PDB file of N, CA, C, O and CB in Angstrom:
ATOM      1  N   ILE A   1       0.863  -1.168   0.000  1.00  0.00           N
ATOM      2  CA  ILE A   1       0.000   0.000   0.000  1.00  0.00           C
ATOM      3  C   ILE A   1       0.908   1.228   0.000  1.00  0.00           C
ATOM      4  O   ILE A   1       1.848   1.315   0.790  1.00  0.00           O
ATOM      5  CB  ILE A   1      -0.981   0.000   1.235  1.00  0.00           C
ATOM      6  N   THR A   2       0.619   2.168  -0.888  1.00  0.00           N
ATOM      7  CA  THR A   2       1.376   3.409  -0.967  1.00  0.00           C
ATOM      8  C   THR A   2       0.508   4.540  -0.437  1.00  0.00           C
ATOM      9  O   THR A   2      -0.652   4.674  -0.828  1.00  0.00           O
ATOM     10  CB  THR A   2       1.841   3.698  -2.425  1.00  0.00           C
ATOM     11  N   VAL A   3       1.064   5.351   0.449  1.00  0.00           N
ATOM     12  CA  VAL A   3       0.343   6.494   1.004  1.00  0.00           C
ATOM     13  C   VAL A   3       1.145   7.747   0.677  1.00  0.00           C
ATOM     14  O   VAL A   3       2.332   7.839   0.990  1.00  0.00           O
ATOM     15  CB  VAL A   3       0.123   6.344   2.557  1.00  0.00           C
ATOM     16  N   LEU A   4       0.477   8.714   0.041  1.00  0.00           N
ATOM     17  CA  LEU A   4       1.127   9.942  -0.400  1.00  0.00           C
ATOM     18  C   LEU A   4       0.540  11.144   0.322  1.00  0.00           C
ATOM     19  O   LEU A   4      -0.663  11.199   0.579  1.00  0.00           O
ATOM     20  CB  LEU A   4       0.989  10.112  -1.916  1.00  0.00           C
ATOM     21  N   ALA A   5       1.390  12.098   0.644  1.00  0.00           N
ATOM     22  CA  ALA A   5       0.930  13.332   1.290  1.00  0.00           C
ATOM     23  C   ALA A   5       0.456  14.307   0.216  1.00  0.00           C
ATOM     24  O   ALA A   5       1.159  14.549  -0.766  1.00  0.00           O
ATOM     25  CB  ALA A   5       2.065  13.972   2.156  1.00  0.00           C
ATOM     26  N   GLY A   6      -0.721  14.855   0.404  1.00  0.00           N
ATOM     27  CA  GLY A   6      -1.310  15.755  -0.578  1.00  0.00           C
ATOM     28  C   GLY A   6      -0.714  17.144  -0.601  1.00  0.00           C
ATOM     29  O   GLY A   6      -0.933  17.890  -1.555  1.00  0.00           O
ATOM     30  N   ASP A   7       0.036  17.511   0.428  1.00  0.00           N
ATOM     31  CA  ASP A   7       0.587  18.868   0.471  1.00  0.00           C
ATOM     32  C   ASP A   7       2.074  18.922   0.084  1.00  0.00           C
ATOM     33  O   ASP A   7       2.777  19.860   0.460  1.00  0.00           O
ATOM     34  CB  ASP A   7       0.404  19.449   1.862  1.00  0.00           C
ATOM     35  N   THR A   8       2.543  17.934  -0.653  1.00  0.00           N
ATOM     36  CA  THR A   8       3.937  17.912  -1.092  1.00  0.00           C
ATOM     37  C   THR A   8       4.138  18.895  -2.234  1.00  0.00           C
ATOM     38  O   THR A   8       3.397  18.892  -3.217  1.00  0.00           O
ATOM     39  CB  THR A   8       4.353  16.493  -1.526  1.00  0.00           C
ATOM     40  N   GLU A   9       5.144  19.726  -2.087  1.00  0.00           N
ATOM     41  CA  GLU A   9       5.482  20.699  -3.133  1.00  0.00           C
ATOM     42  C   GLU A   9       6.979  20.692  -3.351  1.00  0.00           C
ATOM     43  O   GLU A   9       7.725  20.616  -2.375  1.00  0.00           O
ATOM     44  CB  GLU A   9       4.991  22.125  -2.760  1.00  0.00           C
ATOM     45  N   PRO A  10       7.448  20.767  -4.561  1.00  0.00           N
ATOM     46  CA  PRO A  10       6.665  20.735  -5.792  1.00  0.00           C
ATOM     47  C   PRO A  10       6.153  19.317  -6.052  1.00  0.00           C
ATOM     48  O   PRO A  10       6.764  18.337  -5.626  1.00  0.00           O
ATOM     49  CB  PRO A  10       7.510  21.234  -6.986  1.00  0.00           C
ATOM     50  N   ILE A  11       5.050  19.226  -6.740  1.00  0.00           N
ATOM     51  CA  ILE A  11       4.412  17.939  -7.013  1.00  0.00           C
ATOM     52  C   ILE A  11       5.317  17.028  -7.841  1.00  0.00           C
ATOM     53  O   ILE A  11       5.151  15.808  -7.838  1.00  0.00           O
ATOM     54  CB  ILE A  11       3.084  18.152  -7.737  1.00  0.00           C
ATOM     55  N   ASP A  12       6.273  17.628  -8.549  1.00  0.00           N
ATOM     56  CA  ASP A  12       7.208  16.847  -9.362  1.00  0.00           C
ATOM     57  C   ASP A  12       8.026  15.871  -8.524  1.00  0.00           C
ATOM     58  O   ASP A  12       8.592  14.918  -9.060  1.00  0.00           O
ATOM     59  CB  ASP A  12       8.141  17.775 -10.118  1.00  0.00           C
ATOM     60  N   VAL A  13       8.094  16.099  -7.227  1.00  0.00           N
ATOM     61  CA  VAL A  13       8.854  15.223  -6.338  1.00  0.00           C
ATOM     62  C   VAL A  13       8.344  13.790  -6.440  1.00  0.00           C
ATOM     63  O   VAL A  13       9.137  12.849  -6.400  1.00  0.00           O
ATOM     64  CB  VAL A  13       8.767  15.718  -4.884  1.00  0.00           C
ATOM     65  N   TYR A  14       7.034  13.613  -6.571  1.00  0.00           N
ATOM     66  CA  TYR A  14       6.503  12.246  -6.589  1.00  0.00           C
ATOM     67  C   TYR A  14       5.373  12.023  -7.586  1.00  0.00           C
ATOM     68  O   TYR A  14       4.640  11.042  -7.456  1.00  0.00           O
ATOM     69  CB  TYR A  14       6.021  11.888  -5.228  1.00  0.00           C
ATOM     70  N   CYS A  15       5.208  12.880  -8.557  1.00  0.00           N
ATOM     71  CA  CYS A  15       4.072  12.743  -9.475  1.00  0.00           C
ATOM     72  C   CYS A  15       4.115  11.445 -10.285  1.00  0.00           C
ATOM     73  O   CYS A  15       3.090  11.042 -10.835  1.00  0.00           O
ATOM     74  CB  CYS A  15       4.035  13.926 -10.421  1.00  0.00           C
ATOM     75  N   HIS A  16       5.250  10.794 -10.372  1.00  0.00           N
ATOM     76  CA  HIS A  16       5.372   9.536 -11.107  1.00  0.00           C
ATOM     77  C   HIS A  16       4.874   8.330 -10.294  1.00  0.00           C
ATOM     78  O   HIS A  16       4.580   7.283 -10.871  1.00  0.00           O
ATOM     79  CB  HIS A  16       6.823   9.319 -11.512  1.00  0.00           C
ATOM     80  N   ILE A  17       4.779   8.461  -8.998  1.00  0.00           N
ATOM     81  CA  ILE A  17       4.454   7.305  -8.156  1.00  0.00           C
ATOM     82  C   ILE A  17       3.028   6.788  -8.370  1.00  0.00           C
ATOM     83  O   ILE A  17       2.857   5.575  -8.495  1.00  0.00           O
ATOM     84  CB  ILE A  17       4.642   7.667  -6.700  1.00  0.00           C
ATOM     85  N   PRO A  18       1.991   7.642  -8.421  1.00  0.00           N
ATOM     86  CA  PRO A  18       0.655   7.101  -8.682  1.00  0.00           C
ATOM     87  C   PRO A  18       0.564   6.366 -10.028  1.00  0.00           C
ATOM     88  O   PRO A  18      -0.140   5.362 -10.137  1.00  0.00           O
ATOM     89  CB  PRO A  18      -0.366   8.225  -8.646  1.00  0.00           C
ATOM     90  N   ILE A  19       1.266   6.856 -11.036  1.00  0.00           N
ATOM     91  CA  ILE A  19       1.256   6.194 -12.346  1.00  0.00           C
ATOM     92  C   ILE A  19       1.887   4.811 -12.228  1.00  0.00           C
ATOM     93  O   ILE A  19       1.368   3.837 -12.774  1.00  0.00           O
ATOM     94  CB  ILE A  19       2.011   7.048 -13.405  1.00  0.00           C
ATOM     95  N   MET A  20       3.003   4.729 -11.518  1.00  0.00           N
ATOM     96  CA  MET A  20       3.652   3.433 -11.317  1.00  0.00           C
ATOM     97  C   MET A  20       2.735   2.480 -10.557  1.00  0.00           C
ATOM     98  O   MET A  20       2.665   1.295 -10.883  1.00  0.00           O
ATOM     99  CB  MET A  20       4.979   3.606 -10.559  1.00  0.00           C
ATOM    100  N   CYS A  21       2.035   2.987  -9.551  1.00  0.00           N
ATOM    101  CA  CYS A  21       1.102   2.153  -8.788  1.00  0.00           C
ATOM    102  C   CYS A  21      -0.017   1.638  -9.684  1.00  0.00           C
ATOM    103  O   CYS A  21      -0.352   0.454  -9.639  1.00  0.00           O
ATOM    104  CB  CYS A  21       0.513   2.942  -7.607  1.00  0.00           C
ATOM    105  N   GLU A  22      -0.595   2.514 -10.494  1.00  0.00           N
ATOM    106  CA  GLU A  22      -1.680   2.101 -11.380  1.00  0.00           C
ATOM    107  C   GLU A  22      -1.199   1.084 -12.403  1.00  0.00           C
ATOM    108  O   GLU A  22      -1.906   0.115 -12.683  1.00  0.00           O
ATOM    109  CB  GLU A  22      -2.278   3.313 -12.089  1.00  0.00           C
ATOM    110  N   ASP A  23      -0.011   1.282 -12.967  1.00  0.00           N
ATOM    111  CA  ASP A  23       0.538   0.340 -13.946  1.00  0.00           C
ATOM    112  C   ASP A  23       0.725  -1.048 -13.350  1.00  0.00           C
ATOM    113  O   ASP A  23       0.638  -2.046 -14.066  1.00  0.00           O
ATOM    114  CB  ASP A  23       1.866   0.853 -14.483  1.00  0.00           C
ATOM    115  N   ARG A  24       0.981  -1.120 -12.055  1.00  0.00           N
ATOM    116  CA  ARG A  24       1.244  -2.393 -11.386  1.00  0.00           C
ATOM    117  C   ARG A  24       0.065  -2.871 -10.532  1.00  0.00           C
ATOM    118  O   ARG A  24       0.184  -3.840  -9.783  1.00  0.00           O
ATOM    119  CB  ARG A  24       2.478  -2.269 -10.520  1.00  0.00           C
ATOM    120  N   SER A  25      -1.067  -2.184 -10.652  1.00  0.00           N
ATOM    121  CA  SER A  25      -2.271  -2.519  -9.876  1.00  0.00           C
ATOM    122  C   SER A  25      -2.000  -2.525  -8.372  1.00  0.00           C
ATOM    123  O   SER A  25      -2.515  -3.373  -7.642  1.00  0.00           O
ATOM    124  CB  SER A  25      -2.812  -3.885 -10.307  1.00  0.00           C
ATOM    125  N   LEU A  26      -1.191  -1.576  -7.922  1.00  0.00           N
ATOM    126  CA  LEU A  26      -0.905  -1.428  -6.497  1.00  0.00           C
ATOM    127  C   LEU A  26      -1.810  -0.349  -5.912  1.00  0.00           C
ATOM    128  O   LEU A  26      -1.960   0.715  -6.513  1.00  0.00           O
ATOM    129  CB  LEU A  26       0.591  -1.078  -6.262  1.00  0.00           C
ATOM    130  N   PRO A  27      -2.410  -0.598  -4.762  1.00  0.00           N
ATOM    131  CA  PRO A  27      -3.299   0.401  -4.168  1.00  0.00           C
ATOM    132  C   PRO A  27      -2.514   1.584  -3.604  1.00  0.00           C
ATOM    133  O   PRO A  27      -1.422   1.425  -3.059  1.00  0.00           O
ATOM    134  CB  PRO A  27      -4.147  -0.235  -3.067  1.00  0.00           C
ATOM    135  N   TYR A  28      -3.101   2.773  -3.749  1.00  0.00           N
ATOM    136  CA  TYR A  28      -2.492   3.965  -3.162  1.00  0.00           C
ATOM    137  C   TYR A  28      -3.585   4.908  -2.714  1.00  0.00           C
ATOM    138  O   TYR A  28      -4.718   4.856  -3.191  1.00  0.00           O
ATOM    139  CB  TYR A  28      -1.544   4.663  -4.165  1.00  0.00           C
ATOM    140  N   ALA A  29      -3.215   5.777  -1.781  1.00  0.00           N
ATOM    141  CA  ALA A  29      -4.167   6.747  -1.246  1.00  0.00           C
ATOM    142  C   ALA A  29      -3.406   8.004  -0.859  1.00  0.00           C
ATOM    143  O   ALA A  29      -2.199   7.976  -0.621  1.00  0.00           O
ATOM    144  CB  ALA A  29      -4.947   6.167  -0.024  1.00  0.00           C
ATOM    145  N   TYR A  30      -4.141   9.102  -0.804  1.00  0.00           N
ATOM    146  CA  TYR A  30      -3.578  10.384  -0.378  1.00  0.00           C
ATOM    147  C   TYR A  30      -4.089  10.728   1.017  1.00  0.00           C
ATOM    148  O   TYR A  30      -5.230  10.428   1.370  1.00  0.00           O
ATOM    149  CB  TYR A  30      -3.939  11.510  -1.385  1.00  0.00           C
ATOM    150  N   VAL A  31      -3.238  11.353   1.788  1.00  0.00           N
ATOM    151  CA  VAL A  31      -3.634  11.961   3.054  1.00  0.00           C
ATOM    152  C   VAL A  31      -3.304  13.446   2.940  1.00  0.00           C
ATOM    153  O   VAL A  31      -2.428  13.812   2.156  1.00  0.00           O
ATOM    154  CB  VAL A  31      -2.900  11.287   4.295  1.00  0.00           C
ATOM    155  N   PRO A  32      -3.973  14.306   3.690  1.00  0.00           N
ATOM    156  CA  PRO A  32      -3.785  15.748   3.510  1.00  0.00           C
ATOM    157  C   PRO A  32      -2.387  16.274   3.831  1.00  0.00           C
ATOM    158  O   PRO A  32      -1.910  17.183   3.153  1.00  0.00           O
ATOM    159  CB  PRO A  32      -4.760  16.464   4.350  1.00  0.00           C
ATOM    160  N   SER A  33      -1.725  15.732   4.840  1.00  0.00           N
ATOM    161  CA  SER A  33      -0.544  16.407   5.380  1.00  0.00           C
ATOM    162  C   SER A  33       0.686  15.510   5.458  1.00  0.00           C
ATOM    163  O   SER A  33       0.605  14.378   5.935  1.00  0.00           O
ATOM    164  CB  SER A  33      -0.850  16.940   6.747  1.00  0.00           C
ATOM    165  N   LYS A  34       1.827  16.018   4.987  1.00  0.00           N
ATOM    166  CA  LYS A  34       3.077  15.264   5.116  1.00  0.00           C
ATOM    167  C   LYS A  34       3.556  15.226   6.564  1.00  0.00           C
ATOM    168  O   LYS A  34       4.271  14.302   6.952  1.00  0.00           O
ATOM    169  CB  LYS A  34       4.160  15.875   4.223  1.00  0.00           C
ATOM    170  N   SER A  35       3.176  16.209   7.360  1.00  0.00           N
ATOM    171  CA  SER A  35       3.516  16.174   8.789  1.00  0.00           C
ATOM    172  C   SER A  35       2.780  15.034   9.485  1.00  0.00           C
ATOM    173  O   SER A  35       3.368  14.297  10.276  1.00  0.00           O
ATOM    174  CB  SER A  35       3.170  17.521   9.466  1.00  0.00           C
ATOM    175  N   ASP A  36       1.490  14.894   9.183  1.00  0.00           N
ATOM    176  CA  ASP A  36       0.711  13.799   9.767  1.00  0.00           C
ATOM    177  C   ASP A  36       1.203  12.443   9.272  1.00  0.00           C
ATOM    178  O   ASP A  36       1.251  11.477  10.035  1.00  0.00           O
ATOM    179  CB  ASP A  36      -0.775  13.968   9.436  1.00  0.00           C
ATOM    180  N   LEU A  37       1.565  12.375   8.005  1.00  0.00           N
ATOM    181  CA  LEU A  37       2.061  11.118   7.443  1.00  0.00           C
ATOM    182  C   LEU A  37       3.373  10.718   8.111  1.00  0.00           C
ATOM    183  O   LEU A  37       3.569   9.552   8.453  1.00  0.00           O
ATOM    184  CB  LEU A  37       2.255  11.244   5.917  1.00  0.00           C
ATOM    185  N   GLY A  38       4.257  11.674   8.294  1.00  0.00           N
ATOM    186  CA  GLY A  38       5.512  11.388   8.983  1.00  0.00           C
ATOM    187  C   GLY A  38       5.283  10.917  10.408  1.00  0.00           C
ATOM    188  O   GLY A  38       5.914   9.962  10.861  1.00  0.00           O
ATOM    189  N   ALA A  39       4.382  11.587  11.114  1.00  0.00           N
ATOM    190  CA  ALA A  39       4.076  11.196  12.492  1.00  0.00           C
ATOM    191  C   ALA A  39       3.482   9.786  12.544  1.00  0.00           C
ATOM    192  O   ALA A  39       3.813   9.001  13.432  1.00  0.00           O
ATOM    193  CB  ALA A  39       3.103  12.204  13.132  1.00  0.00           C
ATOM    194  N   ALA A  40       2.608   9.472  11.596  1.00  0.00           N
ATOM    195  CA  ALA A  40       2.001   8.139  11.560  1.00  0.00           C
ATOM    196  C   ALA A  40       3.041   7.061  11.276  1.00  0.00           C
ATOM    197  O   ALA A  40       2.883   5.911  11.687  1.00  0.00           O
ATOM    198  CB  ALA A  40       0.896   8.087  10.503  1.00  0.00           C
ATOM    199  N   ALA A  41       4.103   7.441  10.572  1.00  0.00           N
ATOM    200  CA  ALA A  41       5.174   6.495  10.262  1.00  0.00           C
ATOM    201  C   ALA A  41       6.219   6.426  11.374  1.00  0.00           C
ATOM    202  O   ALA A  41       7.195   5.683  11.268  1.00  0.00           O
ATOM    203  CB  ALA A  41       5.845   6.878   8.951  1.00  0.00           C
ATOM    204  N   GLY A  42       6.014   7.197  12.436  1.00  0.00           N
ATOM    205  CA  GLY A  42       6.944   7.181  13.552  1.00  0.00           C
ATOM    206  C   GLY A  42       8.158   8.069  13.357  1.00  0.00           C
ATOM    207  O   GLY A  42       9.185   7.877  14.007  1.00  0.00           O
ATOM    208  N   SER A  43       8.044   9.046  12.460  1.00  0.00           N
ATOM    209  CA  SER A  43       9.150   9.959  12.183  1.00  0.00           C
ATOM    210  C   SER A  43       8.849  11.338  12.762  1.00  0.00           C
ATOM    211  O   SER A  43       7.688  11.737  12.856  1.00  0.00           O
ATOM    212  CB  SER A  43       9.411  10.057  10.664  1.00  0.00           C
ATOM    213  N   LYS A  44       9.881  12.052  13.144  1.00  0.00           N
ATOM    214  CA  LYS A  44       9.701  13.426  13.616  1.00  0.00           C
ATOM    215  C   LYS A  44       9.725  14.405  12.452  1.00  0.00           C
ATOM    216  O   LYS A  44       9.490  15.600  12.637  1.00  0.00           O
ATOM    217  CB  LYS A  44      10.787  13.792  14.635  1.00  0.00           C
ATOM    218  N   ARG A  45      10.005  13.908  11.260  1.00  0.00           N
ATOM    219  CA  ARG A  45      10.104  14.762  10.080  1.00  0.00           C
ATOM    220  C   ARG A  45       8.908  14.537   9.159  1.00  0.00           C
ATOM    221  O   ARG A  45       8.352  13.439   9.127  1.00  0.00           O
ATOM    222  CB  ARG A  45      11.420  14.494   9.326  1.00  0.00           C
ATOM    223  N   PRO A  46       8.508  15.555   8.416  1.00  0.00           N
ATOM    224  CA  PRO A  46       7.450  15.375   7.416  1.00  0.00           C
ATOM    225  C   PRO A  46       7.887  14.340   6.376  1.00  0.00           C
ATOM    226  O   PRO A  46       9.068  14.240   6.042  1.00  0.00           O
ATOM    227  CB  PRO A  46       7.107  16.729   6.726  1.00  0.00           C
ATOM    228  N   THR A  47       6.933  13.587   5.879  1.00  0.00           N
ATOM    229  CA  THR A  47       7.215  12.517   4.928  1.00  0.00           C
ATOM    230  C   THR A  47       6.232  12.617   3.775  1.00  0.00           C
ATOM    231  O   THR A  47       5.029  12.748   4.000  1.00  0.00           O
ATOM    232  CB  THR A  47       7.132  11.121   5.608  1.00  0.00           C
ATOM    233  N   CYS A  48       6.723  12.557   2.544  1.00  0.00           N
ATOM    234  CA  CYS A  48       5.806  12.709   1.412  1.00  0.00           C
ATOM    235  C   CYS A  48       5.225  11.379   0.942  1.00  0.00           C
ATOM    236  O   CYS A  48       4.136  11.367   0.367  1.00  0.00           O
ATOM    237  CB  CYS A  48       6.517  13.382   0.260  1.00  0.00           C
ATOM    238  N   VAL A  49       5.914  10.256   1.168  1.00  0.00           N
ATOM    239  CA  VAL A  49       5.414   8.949   0.728  1.00  0.00           C
ATOM    240  C   VAL A  49       5.843   7.887   1.733  1.00  0.00           C
ATOM    241  O   VAL A  49       6.970   7.902   2.229  1.00  0.00           O
ATOM    242  CB  VAL A  49       5.935   8.598  -0.701  1.00  0.00           C
ATOM    243  N   ILE A  50       4.929   6.967   2.023  1.00  0.00           N
ATOM    244  CA  ILE A  50       5.312   5.760   2.760  1.00  0.00           C
ATOM    245  C   ILE A  50       4.760   4.558   2.013  1.00  0.00           C
ATOM    246  O   ILE A  50       3.732   4.643   1.341  1.00  0.00           O
ATOM    247  CB  ILE A  50       4.787   5.795   4.240  1.00  0.00           C
ATOM    248  N   LEU A  51       5.447   3.458   2.139  1.00  0.00           N
ATOM    249  CA  LEU A  51       5.014   2.188   1.564  1.00  0.00           C
ATOM    250  C   LEU A  51       4.779   1.230   2.719  1.00  0.00           C
ATOM    251  O   LEU A  51       5.611   1.107   3.618  1.00  0.00           O
ATOM    252  CB  LEU A  51       6.072   1.615   0.546  1.00  0.00           C
ATOM    253  N   ILE A  52       3.652   0.560   2.688  1.00  0.00           N
ATOM    254  CA  ILE A  52       3.317  -0.398   3.735  1.00  0.00           C
ATOM    255  C   ILE A  52       3.345  -1.781   3.109  1.00  0.00           C
ATOM    256  O   ILE A  52       2.549  -2.092   2.223  1.00  0.00           O
ATOM    257  CB  ILE A  52       1.919  -0.089   4.383  1.00  0.00           C
ATOM    258  N   LYS A  53       4.263  -2.601   3.576  1.00  0.00           N
ATOM    259  CA  LYS A  53       4.408  -3.952   3.051  1.00  0.00           C
ATOM    260  C   LYS A  53       3.709  -4.939   3.978  1.00  0.00           C
ATOM    261  O   LYS A  53       3.652  -4.718   5.188  1.00  0.00           O
ATOM    262  CB  LYS A  53       5.900  -4.321   2.887  1.00  0.00           C
ATOM    263  N   PRO A  54       3.177  -6.025   3.423  1.00  0.00           N
ATOM    264  CA  PRO A  54       2.548  -7.033   4.282  1.00  0.00           C
ATOM    265  C   PRO A  54       3.594  -7.705   5.170  1.00  0.00           C
ATOM    266  O   PRO A  54       4.749  -7.880   4.782  1.00  0.00           O
ATOM    267  CB  PRO A  54       1.811  -8.090   3.429  1.00  0.00           C
ATOM    268  N   HIS A  55       3.161  -8.070   6.355  1.00  0.00           N
ATOM    269  CA  HIS A  55       4.042  -8.745   7.310  1.00  0.00           C
ATOM    270  C   HIS A  55       3.187  -9.657   8.173  1.00  0.00           C
ATOM    271  O   HIS A  55       2.037  -9.340   8.480  1.00  0.00           O
ATOM    272  CB  HIS A  55       4.837  -7.716   8.190  1.00  0.00           C
ATOM    273  N   GLU A  56       3.741 -10.761   8.551  1.00  0.00           N
ATOM    274  CA  GLU A  56       3.014 -11.747   9.354  1.00  0.00           C
ATOM    275  C   GLU A  56       2.480 -11.155  10.663  1.00  0.00           C
ATOM    276  O   GLU A  56       1.418 -11.552  11.143  1.00  0.00           O
ATOM    277  CB  GLU A  56       3.920 -12.933   9.661  1.00  0.00           C
ATOM    278  N   GLU A  57       3.219 -10.210  11.231  1.00  0.00           N
ATOM    279  CA  GLU A  57       2.859  -9.613  12.518  1.00  0.00           C
ATOM    280  C   GLU A  57       1.525  -8.859  12.481  1.00  0.00           C
ATOM    281  O   GLU A  57       0.801  -8.823  13.475  1.00  0.00           O
ATOM    282  CB  GLU A  57       3.955  -8.673  12.963  1.00  0.00           C
ATOM    283  N   TYR A  58       1.210  -8.267  11.347  1.00  0.00           N
ATOM    284  CA  TYR A  58      -0.024  -7.478  11.237  1.00  0.00           C
ATOM    285  C   TYR A  58      -0.825  -7.851   9.984  1.00  0.00           C
ATOM    286  O   TYR A  58      -1.397  -6.989   9.317  1.00  0.00           O
ATOM    287  CB  TYR A  58       0.308  -5.977  11.215  1.00  0.00           C
ATOM    288  N   ARG A  59      -0.852  -9.125   9.686  1.00  0.00           N
ATOM    289  CA  ARG A  59      -1.502  -9.629   8.478  1.00  0.00           C
ATOM    290  C   ARG A  59      -2.978  -9.237   8.393  1.00  0.00           C
ATOM    291  O   ARG A  59      -3.429  -8.777   7.344  1.00  0.00           O
ATOM    292  CB  ARG A  59      -1.373 -11.133   8.420  1.00  0.00           C
ATOM    293  N   ASP A  60      -3.732  -9.410   9.467  1.00  0.00           N
ATOM    294  CA  ASP A  60      -5.166  -9.110   9.437  1.00  0.00           C
ATOM    295  C   ASP A  60      -5.424  -7.618   9.249  1.00  0.00           C
ATOM    296  O   ASP A  60      -6.297  -7.228   8.473  1.00  0.00           O
ATOM    297  CB  ASP A  60      -5.836  -9.594  10.723  1.00  0.00           C
ATOM    298  N   THR A  61      -4.670  -6.792   9.952  1.00  0.00           N
ATOM    299  CA  THR A  61      -4.825  -5.343   9.823  1.00  0.00           C
ATOM    300  C   THR A  61      -4.436  -4.887   8.426  1.00  0.00           C
ATOM    301  O   THR A  61      -5.092  -4.020   7.849  1.00  0.00           O
ATOM    302  CB  THR A  61      -3.979  -4.611  10.875  1.00  0.00           C
ATOM    303  N   TYR A  62      -3.373  -5.467   7.879  1.00  0.00           N
ATOM    304  CA  TYR A  62      -2.946  -5.125   6.523  1.00  0.00           C
ATOM    305  C   TYR A  62      -4.041  -5.475   5.516  1.00  0.00           C
ATOM    306  O   TYR A  62      -4.356  -4.675   4.635  1.00  0.00           O
ATOM    307  CB  TYR A  62      -1.633  -5.857   6.166  1.00  0.00           C
ATOM    308  N   ALA A  63      -4.614  -6.657   5.647  1.00  0.00           N
ATOM    309  CA  ALA A  63      -5.673  -7.084   4.732  1.00  0.00           C
ATOM    310  C   ALA A  63      -6.869  -6.137   4.798  1.00  0.00           C
ATOM    311  O   ALA A  63      -7.466  -5.811   3.773  1.00  0.00           O
ATOM    312  CB  ALA A  63      -6.117  -8.517   5.060  1.00  0.00           C
ATOM    313  N   GLU A  64      -7.212  -5.702   6.000  1.00  0.00           N
ATOM    314  CA  GLU A  64      -8.317  -4.757   6.168  1.00  0.00           C
ATOM    315  C   GLU A  64      -7.991  -3.417   5.498  1.00  0.00           C
ATOM    316  O   GLU A  64      -8.829  -2.851   4.795  1.00  0.00           O
ATOM    317  CB  GLU A  64      -8.620  -4.544   7.668  1.00  0.00           C
ATOM    318  N   CYS A  65      -6.793  -2.923   5.714  1.00  0.00           N
ATOM    319  CA  CYS A  65      -6.371  -1.654   5.084  1.00  0.00           C
ATOM    320  C   CYS A  65      -6.334  -1.787   3.566  1.00  0.00           C
ATOM    321  O   CYS A  65      -6.766  -0.883   2.850  1.00  0.00           O
ATOM    322  CB  CYS A  65      -4.980  -1.222   5.606  1.00  0.00           C
ATOM    323  N   LEU A  66      -5.825  -2.900   3.080  1.00  0.00           N
ATOM    324  CA  LEU A  66      -5.756  -3.141   1.639  1.00  0.00           C
ATOM    325  C   LEU A  66      -7.149  -3.095   1.019  1.00  0.00           C
ATOM    326  O   LEU A  66      -7.343  -2.519  -0.051  1.00  0.00           O
ATOM    327  CB  LEU A  66      -5.090  -4.496   1.350  1.00  0.00           C
ATOM    328  N   GLU A  67      -8.100  -3.699   1.691  1.00  0.00           N
ATOM    329  CA  GLU A  67      -9.484  -3.688   1.212  1.00  0.00           C
ATOM    330  C   GLU A  67     -10.059  -2.270   1.208  1.00  0.00           C
ATOM    331  O   GLU A  67     -10.716  -1.867   0.249  1.00  0.00           O
ATOM    332  CB  GLU A  67     -10.355  -4.605   2.082  1.00  0.00           C
ATOM    333  N   GLU A  68      -9.813  -1.524   2.269  1.00  0.00           N
ATOM    334  CA  GLU A  68     -10.323  -0.151   2.375  1.00  0.00           C
ATOM    335  C   GLU A  68      -9.711   0.760   1.311  1.00  0.00           C
ATOM    336  O   GLU A  68     -10.423   1.531   0.668  1.00  0.00           O
ATOM    337  CB  GLU A  68     -10.035   0.416   3.773  1.00  0.00           C
ATOM    338  N   VAL A  69      -8.402   0.673   1.125  1.00  0.00           N
ATOM    339  CA  VAL A  69      -7.735   1.511   0.126  1.00  0.00           C
ATOM    340  C   VAL A  69      -8.182   1.114  -1.279  1.00  0.00           C
ATOM    341  O   VAL A  69      -8.370   1.975  -2.139  1.00  0.00           O
ATOM    342  CB  VAL A  69      -6.197   1.396   0.254  1.00  0.00           C
ATOM    343  N   GLY A  70      -8.350  -0.171  -1.509  1.00  0.00           N
ATOM    344  CA  GLY A  70      -8.813  -0.638  -2.815  1.00  0.00           C
ATOM    345  C   GLY A  70     -10.216  -0.165  -3.147  1.00  0.00           C
ATOM    346  O   GLY A  70     -10.561  -0.033  -4.322  1.00  0.00           O
ATOM    347  N   ALA A  71     -11.029   0.092  -2.133  1.00  0.00           N
ATOM    348  CA  ALA A  71     -12.406   0.547  -2.346  1.00  0.00           C
ATOM    349  C   ALA A  71     -12.504   2.051  -2.587  1.00  0.00           C
ATOM    350  O   ALA A  71     -13.554   2.542  -3.000  1.00  0.00           O
ATOM    351  CB  ALA A  71     -13.258   0.172  -1.157  1.00  0.00           C
ATOM    352  N   LEU A  72     -11.422   2.787  -2.332  1.00  0.00           N
ATOM    353  CA  LEU A  72     -11.449   4.243  -2.546  1.00  0.00           C
ATOM    354  C   LEU A  72     -11.530   4.564  -4.036  1.00  0.00           C
ATOM    355  O   LEU A  72     -10.968   3.836  -4.855  1.00  0.00           O
ATOM    356  CB  LEU A  72     -10.198   4.910  -1.925  1.00  0.00           C
ATOM    357  N   PRO A  73     -12.219   5.642  -4.396  1.00  0.00           N
ATOM    358  CA  PRO A  73     -12.227   6.046  -5.808  1.00  0.00           C
ATOM    359  C   PRO A  73     -10.859   6.602  -6.194  1.00  0.00           C
ATOM    360  O   PRO A  73     -10.140   7.140  -5.352  1.00  0.00           O
ATOM    361  CB  PRO A  73     -13.338   7.101  -6.076  1.00  0.00           C
ATOM    362  N   LEU A  74     -10.508   6.471  -7.463  1.00  0.00           N
ATOM    363  CA  LEU A  74      -9.249   7.043  -7.940  1.00  0.00           C
ATOM    364  C   LEU A  74      -9.310   8.557  -7.846  1.00  0.00           C
ATOM    365  O   LEU A  74     -10.365   9.147  -8.076  1.00  0.00           O
ATOM    366  CB  LEU A  74      -8.954   6.601  -9.393  1.00  0.00           C
ATOM    367  N   PRO A  75      -8.200   9.193  -7.514  1.00  0.00           N
ATOM    368  CA  PRO A  75      -8.179  10.665  -7.439  1.00  0.00           C
ATOM    369  C   PRO A  75      -8.455  11.280  -8.803  1.00  0.00           C
ATOM    370  O   PRO A  75      -8.153  10.689  -9.839  1.00  0.00           O
ATOM    371  CB  PRO A  75      -6.822  11.164  -6.903  1.00  0.00           C
ATOM    372  N   LEU A  76      -9.023  12.457  -8.785  1.00  0.00           N
ATOM    373  CA  LEU A  76      -9.305  13.148 -10.049  1.00  0.00           C
ATOM    374  C   LEU A  76      -8.085  13.844 -10.570  1.00  0.00           C
ATOM    375  O   LEU A  76      -8.138  14.477 -11.624  1.00  0.00           O
ATOM    376  CB  LEU A  76     -10.428  14.150  -9.880  1.00  0.00           C
TER     377      LEU A  76
END
């Protein structure tokens, strides 16, 4: 699962990532703030993109998130 911060500037920093995700049928979603994304990832710094890989430790939670992100409409 790829999570991108919506307030990243300039957008050229990561504008290729959603295209790569779509080409590979990988789910992705946007969140409003890179500060919030960094905090959610356990970082003290703003973060523009995080990747969440499946792991045995949180398999059920990952599957639930994967389903939720997959159900989101594509961004306009």
